[in-house]
All heavy atoms as TSV, in Angstrom:
chain	resi	resn	atom	element	x	y	z
A	1	MET	N	N	13.720	10.739	-3.981
A	1	MET	CA	C	13.972	9.360	-3.694
A	1	MET	C	C	12.655	8.629	-3.366
A	1	MET	O	O	11.861	9.125	-2.578
A	1	MET	CB	C	14.969	9.290	-2.534
A	1	MET	CG	C	15.406	7.903	-2.223
A	1	MET	SD	S	16.464	7.290	-3.549
A	1	MET	CE	C	17.721	6.537	-2.649
A	2	ILE	N	N	12.532	7.513	-4.008
A	2	ILE	CA	C	11.298	6.723	-3.839
A	2	ILE	C	C	11.434	5.769	-2.607
A	2	ILE	O	O	12.448	5.108	-2.492
A	2	ILE	CB	C	10.947	5.913	-5.142
A	2	ILE	CG1	C	10.689	6.858	-6.300
A	2	ILE	CG2	C	9.756	5.021	-4.866
A	2	ILE	CD1	C	10.536	6.148	-7.592
A	3	ASP	N	N	10.396	5.758	-1.779
A	3	ASP	CA	C	10.385	4.846	-0.649
A	3	ASP	C	C	9.758	3.558	-1.130
A	3	ASP	O	O	8.548	3.446	-1.172
A	3	ASP	CB	C	9.551	5.470	0.516
A	3	ASP	CG	C	9.418	4.537	1.724
A	3	ASP	OD1	O	10.150	3.460	1.710
A	3	ASP	OD2	O	8.663	4.855	2.610
A	4	TRP	N	N	10.599	2.568	-1.413
A	4	TRP	CA	C	10.117	1.298	-1.923
A	4	TRP	C	C	9.533	0.401	-0.848
A	4	TRP	O	O	8.919	-0.619	-1.125
A	4	TRP	CB	C	11.231	0.573	-2.692
A	4	TRP	CG	C	11.647	1.252	-3.930
A	4	TRP	CD1	C	12.756	1.948	-4.182
A	4	TRP	CD2	C	10.824	1.345	-5.087
A	4	TRP	NE1	N	12.712	2.460	-5.498
A	4	TRP	CE2	C	11.570	2.090	-6.047
A	4	TRP	CE3	C	9.598	0.883	-5.488
A	4	TRP	CZ2	C	11.050	2.393	-7.353
A	4	TRP	CZ3	C	9.049	1.172	-6.735
A	4	TRP	CH2	C	9.799	1.951	-7.657
A	5	SER	N	N	9.750	0.761	0.411
A	5	SER	CA	C	9.319	-0.081	1.515
A	5	SER	C	C	7.805	-0.318	1.511
A	5	SER	O	O	7.324	-1.296	2.128
A	5	SER	CB	C	9.780	0.422	2.842
A	5	SER	OG	O	9.157	1.645	3.135
A	6	THR	N	N	7.025	0.533	0.931
A	6	THR	CA	C	5.585	0.418	0.917
A	6	THR	C	C	5.051	-0.232	-0.370
A	6	THR	O	O	3.842	-0.336	-0.573
A	6	THR	CB	C	4.895	1.747	1.101
A	6	THR	OG1	O	5.312	2.631	0.043
A	6	THR	CG2	C	5.310	2.384	2.470
A	7	CYS	N	N	5.925	-0.657	-1.297
A	7	CYS	CA	C	5.542	-1.266	-2.523
A	7	CYS	C	C	5.567	-2.818	-2.389
A	7	CYS	O	O	6.581	-3.456	-2.105
A	7	CYS	CB	C	6.478	-0.887	-3.650
A	7	CYS	SG	S	6.071	-1.559	-5.250
A	8	PRO	N	N	4.398	-3.438	-2.562
A	8	PRO	CA	C	4.291	-4.894	-2.291
A	8	PRO	C	C	4.987	-5.747	-3.335
A	8	PRO	O	O	5.234	-6.935	-3.127
A	8	PRO	CB	C	2.803	-5.161	-2.334
A	8	PRO	CG	C	2.225	-4.088	-3.163
A	8	PRO	CD	C	3.115	-2.849	-2.886
A	9	ALA	N	N	5.427	-5.168	-4.474
A	9	ALA	CA	C	5.996	-5.986	-5.573
A	9	ALA	C	C	7.535	-6.137	-5.393
A	9	ALA	O	O	8.111	-6.797	-6.207
A	9	ALA	CB	C	5.714	-5.330	-6.903
A	10	VAL	N	N	8.115	-5.444	-4.367
A	10	VAL	CA	C	9.558	-5.461	-4.233
A	10	VAL	C	C	9.942	-5.888	-2.822
A	10	VAL	O	O	9.173	-5.841	-1.884
A	10	VAL	CB	C	10.187	-4.079	-4.607
A	10	VAL	CG1	C	9.850	-3.701	-6.045
A	10	VAL	CG2	C	9.736	-3.023	-3.616
A	11	GLU	N	N	11.196	-6.309	-2.683
A	11	GLU	CA	C	11.737	-6.601	-1.368
A	11	GLU	C	C	13.266	-6.299	-1.365
A	11	GLU	O	O	13.858	-6.084	-2.391
A	11	GLU	CB	C	11.526	-8.105	-1.062
A	11	GLU	CG	C	12.275	-9.002	-2.063
A	11	GLU	CD	C	11.864	-10.498	-1.855
A	11	GLU	OE1	O	11.090	-10.798	-0.899
A	11	GLU	OE2	O	12.290	-11.320	-2.666
A	12	ARG	N	N	13.811	-6.202	-0.129
A	12	ARG	CA	C	15.201	-5.963	-0.047
A	12	ARG	C	C	15.766	-6.792	1.105
A	12	ARG	O	O	15.122	-6.881	2.173
A	12	ARG	CB	C	15.443	-4.449	0.292
A	12	ARG	CG	C	16.936	-4.184	0.455
A	12	ARG	CD	C	17.199	-2.680	0.496
A	12	ARG	NE	N	16.500	-2.021	1.615
A	12	ARG	CZ	C	16.661	-0.772	1.949
A	12	ARG	NH1	N	17.446	0.001	1.233
A	12	ARG	NH2	N	16.005	-0.253	2.946
A	13	ASP	N	N	16.893	-7.450	0.847
A	13	ASP	CA	C	17.577	-8.252	1.846
A	13	ASP	C	C	19.035	-7.795	1.776
A	13	ASP	O	O	19.668	-7.954	0.682
A	13	ASP	CB	C	17.384	-9.735	1.478
A	13	ASP	CG	C	18.086	-10.679	2.452
A	13	ASP	OD1	O	18.989	-10.202	3.179
A	13	ASP	OD2	O	17.750	-11.820	2.450
A	14	PRO	N	N	19.609	-7.345	2.859
A	14	PRO	CA	C	21.013	-6.844	2.775
A	14	PRO	C	C	22.019	-7.938	2.375
A	14	PRO	O	O	23.105	-7.567	1.976
A	14	PRO	CB	C	21.249	-6.376	4.267
A	14	PRO	CG	C	20.005	-6.603	4.997
A	14	PRO	CD	C	18.989	-7.206	4.145
A	15	THR	N	N	21.606	-9.190	2.433
A	15	THR	CA	C	22.596	-10.243	2.083
A	15	THR	C	C	22.433	-10.712	0.675
A	15	THR	O	O	23.151	-11.557	0.163
A	15	THR	CB	C	22.355	-11.471	3.007
A	15	THR	OG1	O	21.062	-12.041	2.783
A	15	THR	CG2	C	22.537	-11.122	4.468
A	16	ARG	N	N	21.458	-10.123	-0.065
A	16	ARG	CA	C	21.253	-10.494	-1.491
A	16	ARG	C	C	21.348	-9.242	-2.394
A	16	ARG	O	O	20.868	-8.198	-2.056
A	16	ARG	CB	C	19.846	-11.057	-1.695
A	16	ARG	CG	C	19.715	-12.420	-1.074
A	16	ARG	CD	C	18.331	-13.068	-1.211
A	16	ARG	NE	N	17.685	-12.807	-2.501
A	16	ARG	CZ	C	16.396	-12.456	-2.657
A	16	ARG	NH1	N	15.644	-12.353	-1.582
A	16	ARG	NH2	N	15.908	-12.197	-3.823
A	17	VAL	N	N	22.001	-9.381	-3.527
A	17	VAL	CA	C	22.115	-8.352	-4.523
A	17	VAL	C	C	22.548	-7.048	-3.904
A	17	VAL	O	O	22.036	-5.985	-4.186
A	17	VAL	CB	C	20.780	-8.213	-5.352
A	17	VAL	CG1	C	21.025	-7.379	-6.620
A	17	VAL	CG2	C	20.158	-9.546	-5.736
A	18	SER	N	N	23.504	-7.148	-3.039
A	18	SER	CA	C	24.107	-5.939	-2.382
A	18	SER	C	C	23.060	-5.088	-1.631
A	18	SER	O	O	23.257	-3.871	-1.520
A	18	SER	CB	C	24.917	-5.148	-3.339
A	18	SER	OG	O	25.919	-5.879	-3.950
A	19	GLY	N	N	21.971	-5.717	-1.259
A	19	GLY	CA	C	20.899	-4.979	-0.534
A	19	GLY	C	C	20.049	-4.139	-1.409
A	19	GLY	O	O	19.270	-3.319	-0.882
A	20	ALA	N	N	20.149	-4.265	-2.710
A	20	ALA	CA	C	19.311	-3.455	-3.638
A	20	ALA	C	C	17.848	-3.936	-3.546
A	20	ALA	O	O	17.526	-5.079	-3.208
A	20	ALA	CB	C	19.775	-3.617	-5.064
A	21	TRP	N	N	16.924	-3.029	-3.880
A	21	TRP	CA	C	15.584	-3.399	-3.984
A	21	TRP	C	C	15.394	-4.248	-5.219
A	21	TRP	O	O	15.845	-3.900	-6.327
A	21	TRP	CB	C	14.673	-2.126	-4.089
A	21	TRP	CG	C	14.514	-1.437	-2.767
A	21	TRP	CD1	C	15.171	-0.287	-2.367
A	21	TRP	CD2	C	13.692	-1.845	-1.686
A	21	TRP	NE1	N	14.772	0.058	-1.099
A	21	TRP	CE2	C	13.861	-0.861	-0.663
A	21	TRP	CE3	C	12.802	-2.819	-1.487
A	21	TRP	CZ2	C	13.172	-0.945	0.525
A	21	TRP	CZ3	C	12.077	-2.855	-0.311
A	21	TRP	CH2	C	12.313	-1.965	0.752
A	22	VAL	N	N	14.749	-5.405	-5.064
A	22	VAL	CA	C	14.542	-6.312	-6.175
A	22	VAL	C	C	13.063	-6.662	-6.283
A	22	VAL	O	O	12.279	-6.506	-5.335
A	22	VAL	CB	C	15.363	-7.605	-6.019
A	22	VAL	CG1	C	16.884	-7.331	-5.990
A	22	VAL	CG2	C	14.988	-8.369	-4.728
A	23	PHE	N	N	12.729	-7.191	-7.445
A	23	PHE	CA	C	11.322	-7.665	-7.614
A	23	PHE	C	C	11.148	-8.911	-6.677
A	23	PHE	O	O	12.000	-9.763	-6.618
A	23	PHE	CB	C	11.059	-8.025	-9.089
A	23	PHE	CG	C	10.889	-6.880	-9.929
A	23	PHE	CD1	C	11.982	-6.283	-10.612
A	23	PHE	CD2	C	9.634	-6.280	-10.146
A	23	PHE	CE1	C	11.789	-5.150	-11.419
A	23	PHE	CE2	C	9.466	-5.193	-10.927
A	23	PHE	CZ	C	10.545	-4.663	-11.592
A	24	ARG	N	N	10.102	-8.928	-5.918
A	24	ARG	CA	C	9.826	-9.935	-4.945
A	24	ARG	C	C	9.930	-11.330	-5.582
A	24	ARG	O	O	9.406	-11.541	-6.703
A	24	ARG	CB	C	8.432	-9.801	-4.307
A	24	ARG	CG	C	8.169	-10.704	-3.148
A	24	ARG	CD	C	6.869	-10.344	-2.468
A	24	ARG	NE	N	6.913	-9.007	-1.881
A	24	ARG	CZ	C	7.545	-8.661	-0.767
A	24	ARG	NH1	N	8.177	-9.532	-0.081
A	24	ARG	NH2	N	7.526	-7.405	-0.306
A	25	GLY	N	N	10.711	-12.209	-4.960
A	25	GLY	CA	C	10.861	-13.539	-5.444
A	25	GLY	C	C	11.930	-13.700	-6.526
A	25	GLY	O	O	12.012	-14.798	-7.167
A	26	SER	N	N	12.644	-12.675	-6.777
A	26	SER	CA	C	13.677	-12.656	-7.873
A	26	SER	C	C	14.963	-12.015	-7.357
A	26	SER	O	O	15.038	-11.517	-6.235
A	26	SER	CB	C	13.202	-11.945	-9.111
A	26	SER	OG	O	13.328	-10.570	-9.016
A	27	ARG	N	N	15.973	-12.001	-8.204
A	27	ARG	CA	C	17.214	-11.284	-7.945
A	27	ARG	C	C	17.333	-10.097	-8.918
A	27	ARG	O	O	18.399	-9.562	-9.109
A	27	ARG	CB	C	18.391	-12.194	-8.069
A	27	ARG	CG	C	18.357	-13.309	-7.032
A	27	ARG	CD	C	19.619	-14.228	-7.098
A	27	ARG	NE	N	20.849	-13.528	-6.982
A	27	ARG	CZ	C	21.453	-13.201	-5.821
A	27	ARG	NH1	N	20.868	-13.493	-4.712
A	27	ARG	NH2	N	22.615	-12.578	-5.882
A	28	VAL	N	N	16.233	-9.683	-9.572
A	28	VAL	CA	C	16.229	-8.640	-10.522
A	28	VAL	C	C	16.040	-7.291	-9.860
A	28	VAL	O	O	14.988	-7.032	-9.234
A	28	VAL	CB	C	15.160	-8.851	-11.632
A	28	VAL	CG1	C	15.156	-7.726	-12.605
A	28	VAL	CG2	C	15.314	-10.174	-12.253
A	29	PRO	N	N	17.063	-6.406	-9.922
A	29	PRO	CA	C	16.909	-5.101	-9.237
A	29	PRO	C	C	15.803	-4.269	-9.906
A	29	PRO	O	O	15.636	-4.265	-11.109
A	29	PRO	CB	C	18.271	-4.459	-9.453
A	29	PRO	CG	C	19.200	-5.583	-9.819
A	29	PRO	CD	C	18.355	-6.599	-10.486
A	30	VAL	N	N	15.141	-3.495	-9.092
A	30	VAL	CA	C	14.108	-2.586	-9.557
A	30	VAL	C	C	14.751	-1.569	-10.557
A	30	VAL	O	O	14.185	-1.207	-11.543
A	30	VAL	CB	C	13.406	-1.861	-8.443
A	30	VAL	CG1	C	12.498	-0.756	-8.922
A	30	VAL	CG2	C	12.645	-2.883	-7.593
A	31	ALA	N	N	15.982	-1.185	-10.223
A	31	ALA	CA	C	16.699	-0.225	-11.092
A	31	ALA	C	C	16.838	-0.749	-12.519
A	31	ALA	O	O	16.799	0.078	-13.473
A	31	ALA	CB	C	18.069	0.094	-10.484
A	32	ALA	N	N	16.910	-2.048	-12.708
A	32	ALA	CA	C	17.034	-2.615	-14.064
A	32	ALA	C	C	15.823	-2.278	-14.914
A	32	ALA	O	O	15.963	-2.045	-16.100
A	32	ALA	CB	C	17.206	-4.143	-13.989
A	33	LEU	N	N	14.649	-2.231	-14.291
A	33	LEU	CA	C	13.408	-1.845	-15.045
A	33	LEU	C	C	13.565	-0.427	-15.617
A	33	LEU	O	O	13.395	-0.213	-16.782
A	33	LEU	CB	C	12.167	-1.911	-14.152
A	33	LEU	CG	C	10.910	-1.374	-14.747
A	33	LEU	CD1	C	10.495	-2.092	-15.992
A	33	LEU	CD2	C	9.774	-1.331	-13.704
A	34	PHE	N	N	13.932	0.477	-14.733
A	34	PHE	CA	C	14.027	1.912	-15.219
A	34	PHE	C	C	15.185	2.119	-16.214
A	34	PHE	O	O	15.044	2.866	-17.154
A	34	PHE	CB	C	14.159	2.816	-14.006
A	34	PHE	CG	C	12.912	2.782	-13.165
A	34	PHE	CD1	C	12.881	2.049	-12.001
A	34	PHE	CD2	C	11.779	3.483	-13.544
A	34	PHE	CE1	C	11.649	1.981	-11.246
A	34	PHE	CE2	C	10.635	3.427	-12.818
A	34	PHE	CZ	C	10.541	2.690	-11.640
A	35	GLU	N	N	16.267	1.386	-15.996
A	35	GLU	CA	C	17.380	1.488	-16.943
A	35	GLU	C	C	16.947	0.973	-18.336
A	35	GLU	O	O	17.362	1.557	-19.350
A	35	GLU	CB	C	18.568	0.728	-16.438
A	35	GLU	CG	C	19.228	1.309	-15.241
A	35	GLU	CD	C	20.174	0.403	-14.505
A	35	GLU	OE1	O	20.419	-0.751	-14.969
A	35	GLU	OE2	O	20.698	0.804	-13.480
A	36	ASN	N	N	16.236	-0.142	-18.324
A	36	ASN	CA	C	15.819	-0.669	-19.649
A	36	ASN	C	C	14.730	0.191	-20.306
A	36	ASN	O	O	14.812	0.394	-21.501
A	36	ASN	CB	C	15.255	-2.141	-19.413
A	36	ASN	CG	C	16.359	-3.093	-19.376
A	36	ASN	OD1	O	16.805	-3.623	-20.434
A	36	ASN	ND2	N	16.893	-3.388	-18.199
A	37	LEU	N	N	13.830	0.762	-19.485
A	37	LEU	CA	C	12.812	1.629	-20.069
A	37	LEU	C	C	13.476	2.896	-20.655
A	37	LEU	O	O	13.123	3.385	-21.716
A	37	LEU	CB	C	11.726	2.014	-19.027
A	37	LEU	CG	C	10.857	0.840	-18.594
A	37	LEU	CD1	C	9.884	1.317	-17.514
A	37	LEU	CD2	C	10.094	0.235	-19.763
A	38	GLU	N	N	14.470	3.421	-19.932
A	38	GLU	CA	C	15.167	4.618	-20.408
A	38	GLU	C	C	15.890	4.284	-21.677
A	38	GLU	O	O	16.101	5.180	-22.536
A	38	GLU	CB	C	16.138	5.148	-19.358
A	38	GLU	CG	C	15.434	5.806	-18.182
A	38	GLU	CD	C	16.310	6.131	-17.028
A	38	GLU	OE1	O	17.548	5.856	-17.105
A	38	GLU	OE2	O	15.870	6.716	-16.032
A	39	GLY	N	N	16.321	3.067	-21.824
A	39	GLY	CA	C	17.045	2.585	-23.004
A	39	GLY	C	C	16.143	2.342	-24.183
A	39	GLY	O	O	16.611	1.913	-25.263
A	40	GLY	N	N	14.855	2.437	-23.994
A	40	GLY	CA	C	13.894	2.240	-25.111
A	40	GLY	C	C	13.173	0.961	-25.099
A	40	GLY	O	O	12.373	0.665	-26.009
A	41	ALA	N	N	13.399	0.130	-24.106
A	41	ALA	CA	C	12.713	-1.208	-24.050
A	41	ALA	C	C	11.246	-0.996	-23.698
A	41	ALA	O	O	10.860	0.047	-23.060
A	41	ALA	CB	C	13.332	-2.086	-22.977
A	42	GLN	N	N	10.424	-1.875	-24.073
A	42	GLN	CA	C	8.995	-1.900	-23.739
A	42	GLN	C	C	8.811	-2.820	-22.500
A	42	GLN	O	O	9.631	-3.703	-22.257
A	42	GLN	CB	C	8.157	-2.405	-24.899
A	42	GLN	CG	C	8.175	-1.499	-26.087
A	42	GLN	CD	C	7.342	-2.068	-27.195
A	42	GLN	OE1	O	6.523	-2.939	-27.051
A	42	GLN	NE2	N	7.538	-1.457	-28.420
A	43	VAL	N	N	7.751	-2.573	-21.761
A	43	VAL	CA	C	7.489	-3.394	-20.581
A	43	VAL	C	C	7.437	-4.888	-20.965
A	43	VAL	O	O	7.990	-5.716	-20.267
A	43	VAL	CB	C	6.217	-2.913	-19.900
A	43	VAL	CG1	C	5.757	-3.894	-18.817
A	43	VAL	CG2	C	6.427	-1.531	-19.278
A	44	SER	N	N	6.770	-5.157	-22.059
A	44	SER	CA	C	6.653	-6.580	-22.471
A	44	SER	C	C	8.023	-7.227	-22.697
A	44	SER	O	O	8.222	-8.390	-22.381
A	44	SER	CB	C	5.751	-6.725	-23.673
A	44	SER	OG	O	6.277	-5.980	-24.757
A	45	GLN	N	N	8.940	-6.413	-23.240
A	45	GLN	CA	C	10.282	-6.971	-23.488
A	45	GLN	C	C	10.998	-7.214	-22.149
A	45	GLN	O	O	11.682	-8.217	-21.957
A	45	GLN	CB	C	11.123	-5.952	-24.321
A	45	GLN	CG	C	10.646	-5.808	-25.771
A	45	GLN	CD	C	11.352	-4.678	-26.455
A	45	GLN	OE1	O	11.380	-3.558	-25.977
A	45	GLN	NE2	N	11.945	-5.055	-27.638
A	46	PHE	N	N	10.879	-6.273	-21.221
A	46	PHE	CA	C	11.507	-6.416	-19.912
A	46	PHE	C	C	11.021	-7.689	-19.266
A	46	PHE	O	O	11.866	-8.502	-18.735
A	46	PHE	CB	C	11.225	-5.226	-19.039
A	46	PHE	CG	C	11.853	-5.286	-17.667
A	46	PHE	CD1	C	13.174	-4.961	-17.542
A	46	PHE	CD2	C	11.130	-5.808	-16.563
A	46	PHE	CE1	C	13.775	-5.028	-16.280
A	46	PHE	CE2	C	11.775	-5.880	-15.361
A	46	PHE	CZ	C	13.073	-5.520	-15.185
A	47	VAL	N	N	9.737	-7.954	-19.294
A	47	VAL	CA	C	9.189	-9.154	-18.611
A	47	VAL	C	C	9.706	-10.418	-19.350
A	47	VAL	O	O	10.076	-11.427	-18.712
A	47	VAL	CB	C	7.672	-9.135	-18.627
A	47	VAL	CG1	C	7.087	-10.444	-18.156
A	47	VAL	CG2	C	7.155	-8.026	-17.764
A	48	GLU	N	N	9.861	-10.356	-20.624
A	48	GLU	CA	C	10.420	-11.461	-21.430
A	48	GLU	C	C	11.926	-11.688	-21.070
A	48	GLU	O	O	12.339	-12.844	-20.947
A	48	GLU	CB	C	10.274	-11.214	-22.931
A	48	GLU	CG	C	10.770	-12.220	-23.824
A	48	GLU	CD	C	10.622	-11.895	-25.294
A	48	GLU	OE1	O	9.665	-11.226	-25.654
A	48	GLU	OE2	O	11.488	-12.269	-26.062
A	49	TRP	N	N	12.638	-10.621	-20.952
A	49	TRP	CA	C	14.105	-10.717	-20.711
A	49	TRP	C	C	14.452	-11.165	-19.305
A	49	TRP	O	O	15.545	-11.618	-19.046
A	49	TRP	CB	C	14.777	-9.350	-20.979
A	49	TRP	CG	C	14.709	-8.927	-22.410
A	49	TRP	CD1	C	14.535	-9.660	-23.515
A	49	TRP	CD2	C	14.797	-7.544	-22.900
A	49	TRP	NE1	N	14.464	-8.875	-24.684
A	49	TRP	CE2	C	14.677	-7.567	-24.299
A	49	TRP	CE3	C	14.952	-6.348	-22.247
A	49	TRP	CZ2	C	14.695	-6.430	-25.031
A	49	TRP	CZ3	C	15.037	-5.195	-23.011
A	49	TRP	CH2	C	14.882	-5.228	-24.410
A	50	PHE	N	N	13.565	-10.906	-18.356
A	50	PHE	CA	C	13.859	-11.184	-16.970
A	50	PHE	C	C	12.808	-12.155	-16.407
A	50	PHE	O	O	11.854	-11.760	-15.701
A	50	PHE	CB	C	13.851	-9.895	-16.105
A	50	PHE	CG	C	15.016	-8.994	-16.476
A	50	PHE	CD1	C	14.858	-7.946	-17.439
A	50	PHE	CD2	C	16.239	-9.121	-15.911
A	50	PHE	CE1	C	15.874	-7.134	-17.772
A	50	PHE	CE2	C	17.310	-8.308	-16.251
A	50	PHE	CZ	C	17.138	-7.320	-17.204
A	51	PRO	N	N	13.025	-13.475	-16.663
A	51	PRO	CA	C	12.059	-14.473	-16.122
A	51	PRO	C	C	12.044	-14.378	-14.605
A	51	PRO	O	O	13.006	-14.101	-13.952
A	51	PRO	CB	C	12.738	-15.770	-16.557
A	51	PRO	CG	C	13.644	-15.440	-17.698
A	51	PRO	CD	C	14.075	-14.031	-17.458
A	52	GLY	N	N	10.879	-14.554	-14.106
A	52	GLY	CA	C	10.651	-14.436	-12.632
A	52	GLY	C	C	10.010	-13.098	-12.290
A	52	GLY	O	O	9.481	-12.938	-11.153
A	53	VAL	N	N	10.034	-12.128	-13.157
A	53	VAL	CA	C	9.348	-10.863	-12.973
A	53	VAL	C	C	8.070	-10.874	-13.759
A	53	VAL	O	O	8.063	-11.171	-14.968
A	53	VAL	CB	C	10.251	-9.675	-13.433
A	53	VAL	CG1	C	9.518	-8.356	-13.243
A	53	VAL	CG2	C	11.567	-9.625	-12.667
A	54	THR	N	N	6.950	-10.600	-13.089
A	54	THR	CA	C	5.686	-10.636	-13.736
A	54	THR	C	C	5.251	-9.279	-14.205
A	54	THR	O	O	5.706	-8.246	-13.749
A	54	THR	CB	C	4.584	-11.163	-12.831
A	54	THR	OG1	O	4.338	-10.229	-11.797
A	54	THR	CG2	C	4.993	-12.567	-12.228
A	55	LEU	N	N	4.347	-9.303	-15.154
A	55	LEU	CA	C	3.726	-8.009	-15.673
A	55	LEU	C	C	3.040	-7.257	-14.546
A	55	LEU	O	O	3.172	-6.049	-14.475
A	55	LEU	CB	C	2.806	-8.318	-16.803
A	55	LEU	CG	C	2.140	-7.091	-17.462
A	55	LEU	CD1	C	3.204	-6.159	-18.075
A	55	LEU	CD2	C	1.226	-7.544	-18.633
A	56	ASP	N	N	2.356	-7.972	-13.696
A	56	ASP	CA	C	1.727	-7.324	-12.508
A	56	ASP	C	C	2.744	-6.633	-11.601
A	56	ASP	O	O	2.464	-5.540	-11.096
A	56	ASP	CB	C	0.867	-8.357	-11.679
A	56	ASP	CG	C	-0.418	-8.716	-12.432
A	56	ASP	OD1	O	-0.857	-7.961	-13.272
A	56	ASP	OD2	O	-0.963	-9.771	-12.071
A	57	GLN	N	N	3.857	-7.273	-11.376
A	57	GLN	CA	C	4.895	-6.645	-10.555
A	57	GLN	C	C	5.382	-5.394	-11.215
A	57	GLN	O	O	5.612	-4.357	-10.540
A	57	GLN	CB	C	6.061	-7.594	-10.321
A	57	GLN	CG	C	5.793	-8.735	-9.395
A	57	GLN	CD	C	6.975	-9.673	-9.296
A	57	GLN	OE1	O	7.490	-10.154	-10.288
A	57	GLN	NE2	N	7.344	-9.975	-8.067
A	58	VAL	N	N	5.629	-5.404	-12.469
A	58	VAL	CA	C	6.129	-4.228	-13.223
A	58	VAL	C	C	5.133	-3.107	-13.111
A	58	VAL	O	O	5.432	-1.982	-12.860
A	58	VAL	CB	C	6.500	-4.534	-14.693
A	58	VAL	CG1	C	6.755	-3.302	-15.443
A	58	VAL	CG2	C	7.692	-5.525	-14.765
A	59	ARG	N	N	3.855	-3.471	-13.334
A	59	ARG	CA	C	2.788	-2.407	-13.237
A	59	ARG	C	C	2.706	-1.819	-11.831
A	59	ARG	O	O	2.618	-0.573	-11.694
A	59	ARG	CB	C	1.442	-3.016	-13.603
A	59	ARG	CG	C	1.281	-3.310	-15.078
A	59	ARG	CD	C	-0.096	-3.842	-15.349
A	59	ARG	NE	N	-0.277	-4.066	-16.787
A	59	ARG	CZ	C	-1.065	-5.017	-17.286
A	59	ARG	NH1	N	-1.715	-5.792	-16.495
A	59	ARG	NH2	N	-1.159	-5.152	-18.581
A	60	THR	N	N	2.814	-2.686	-10.786
A	60	THR	CA	C	2.797	-2.168	-9.416
A	60	THR	C	C	3.964	-1.214	-9.182
A	60	THR	O	O	3.778	-0.179	-8.542
A	60	THR	CB	C	2.822	-3.368	-8.461
A	60	THR	OG1	O	1.596	-4.172	-8.694
A	60	THR	CG2	C	2.807	-2.909	-7.023
A	61	VAL	N	N	5.153	-1.568	-9.674
A	61	VAL	CA	C	6.323	-0.776	-9.447
A	61	VAL	C	C	6.174	0.572	-10.151
A	61	VAL	O	O	6.442	1.634	-9.599
A	61	VAL	CB	C	7.622	-1.489	-9.903
A	61	VAL	CG1	C	8.784	-0.540	-10.081
A	61	VAL	CG2	C	7.983	-2.614	-8.904
A	62	LEU	N	N	5.688	0.534	-11.407
A	62	LEU	CA	C	5.483	1.751	-12.139
A	62	LEU	C	C	4.437	2.678	-11.489
A	62	LEU	O	O	4.630	3.905	-11.382
A	62	LEU	CB	C	5.129	1.544	-13.573
A	62	LEU	CG	C	6.293	0.855	-14.417
A	62	LEU	CD1	C	5.784	0.490	-15.790
A	62	LEU	CD2	C	7.516	1.793	-14.478
A	63	GLU	N	N	3.387	2.092	-11.045
A	63	GLU	CA	C	2.317	2.896	-10.351
A	63	GLU	C	C	2.829	3.448	-9.061
A	63	GLU	O	O	2.555	4.618	-8.694
A	63	GLU	CB	C	1.065	2.009	-10.088
A	63	GLU	CG	C	0.355	1.614	-11.342
A	63	GLU	CD	C	-0.711	0.499	-11.143
A	63	GLU	OE1	O	-0.863	0.042	-10.017
A	63	GLU	OE2	O	-1.320	0.136	-12.114
A	64	HIS	N	N	3.612	2.698	-8.293
A	64	HIS	CA	C	4.177	3.175	-7.056
A	64	HIS	C	C	5.117	4.329	-7.329
A	64	HIS	O	O	5.113	5.326	-6.639
A	64	HIS	CB	C	4.973	2.030	-6.335
A	64	HIS	CG	C	5.559	2.469	-5.036
A	64	HIS	ND1	N	4.777	2.464	-3.896
A	64	HIS	CD2	C	6.764	2.852	-4.694
A	64	HIS	CE1	C	5.548	2.877	-2.881
A	64	HIS	NE2	N	6.744	3.105	-3.358
A	65	ALA	N	N	5.966	4.247	-8.357
A	65	ALA	CA	C	6.887	5.292	-8.734
A	65	ALA	C	C	6.132	6.547	-9.160
A	65	ALA	O	O	6.507	7.653	-8.754
A	65	ALA	CB	C	7.841	4.852	-9.826
A	66	ALA	N	N	5.057	6.370	-9.925
A	66	ALA	CA	C	4.259	7.491	-10.343
A	66	ALA	C	C	3.599	8.210	-9.185
A	66	ALA	O	O	3.652	9.448	-9.056
A	66	ALA	CB	C	3.213	7.059	-11.339
A	67	ARG	N	N	3.080	7.404	-8.242
A	67	ARG	CA	C	2.418	8.025	-7.039
A	67	ARG	C	C	3.469	8.798	-6.217
A	67	ARG	O	O	3.195	9.847	-5.646
A	67	ARG	CB	C	1.733	6.965	-6.190
A	67	ARG	CG	C	0.360	6.570	-6.712
A	67	ARG	CD	C	-0.398	5.748	-5.619
A	67	ARG	NE	N	0.349	4.599	-5.194
A	67	ARG	CZ	C	0.390	3.364	-5.738
A	67	ARG	NH1	N	-0.235	3.196	-6.833
A	67	ARG	NH2	N	1.100	2.446	-5.167
A	68	SER	N	N	4.677	8.205	-6.082
A	68	SER	CA	C	5.762	8.817	-5.335
A	68	SER	C	C	6.170	10.134	-5.973
A	68	SER	O	O	6.455	11.093	-5.251
A	68	SER	CB	C	6.904	7.894	-5.230
A	68	SER	OG	O	6.583	6.700	-4.505
A	69	ALA	N	N	6.198	10.170	-7.286
A	69	ALA	CA	C	6.629	11.394	-8.003
A	69	ALA	C	C	5.558	12.514	-7.800
A	69	ALA	O	O	5.959	13.680	-7.782
A	69	ALA	CB	C	6.773	11.075	-9.485
A	70	LEU	N	N	4.318	12.144	-7.591
A	70	LEU	CA	C	3.290	13.138	-7.472
A	70	LEU	C	C	3.017	13.563	-6.029
A	70	LEU	O	O	2.300	14.485	-5.741
A	70	LEU	CB	C	1.940	12.572	-8.052
A	70	LEU	CG	C	1.954	12.322	-9.496
A	70	LEU	CD1	C	0.709	11.647	-9.966
A	70	LEU	CD2	C	2.188	13.597	-10.306
A	71	ALA	N	N	3.594	12.800	-5.098
A	71	ALA	CA	C	3.375	13.070	-3.662
A	71	ALA	C	C	4.100	14.380	-3.268
A	71	ALA	O	O	5.149	14.735	-3.752
A	71	ALA	CB	C	3.987	11.943	-2.777
A	72	PRO	N	N	3.440	15.110	-2.370
A	72	PRO	CA	C	4.065	16.383	-1.930
A	72	PRO	C	C	5.371	16.081	-1.164
A	72	PRO	O	O	5.511	15.117	-0.459
A	72	PRO	CB	C	3.004	17.010	-0.948
A	72	PRO	CG	C	1.995	15.944	-0.749
A	72	PRO	CD	C	2.180	14.840	-1.734
A	73	ALA	N	N	6.269	16.981	-1.389
A	73	ALA	CA	C	7.651	16.797	-0.733
A	73	ALA	C	C	7.593	17.124	0.721
A	73	ALA	O	O	6.834	17.765	1.282
A	73	ALA	CB	C	8.648	17.706	-1.441
């Protein structure tokens, strides 16, 4: 499980989007990024499909996820 609380590109508010982690300043869940990538979308497509999410935010989220995956358990 990834600890998103240390990722500056995301935020969570229990009163918005059912408390899901979303890209900061948007209502787009972080999970939507991974679902779209698993479905074959490219990062550039995701940014185009979800206005309000920046390429820098996506890069930050992907880097955070990669670091989390490599962190010792």
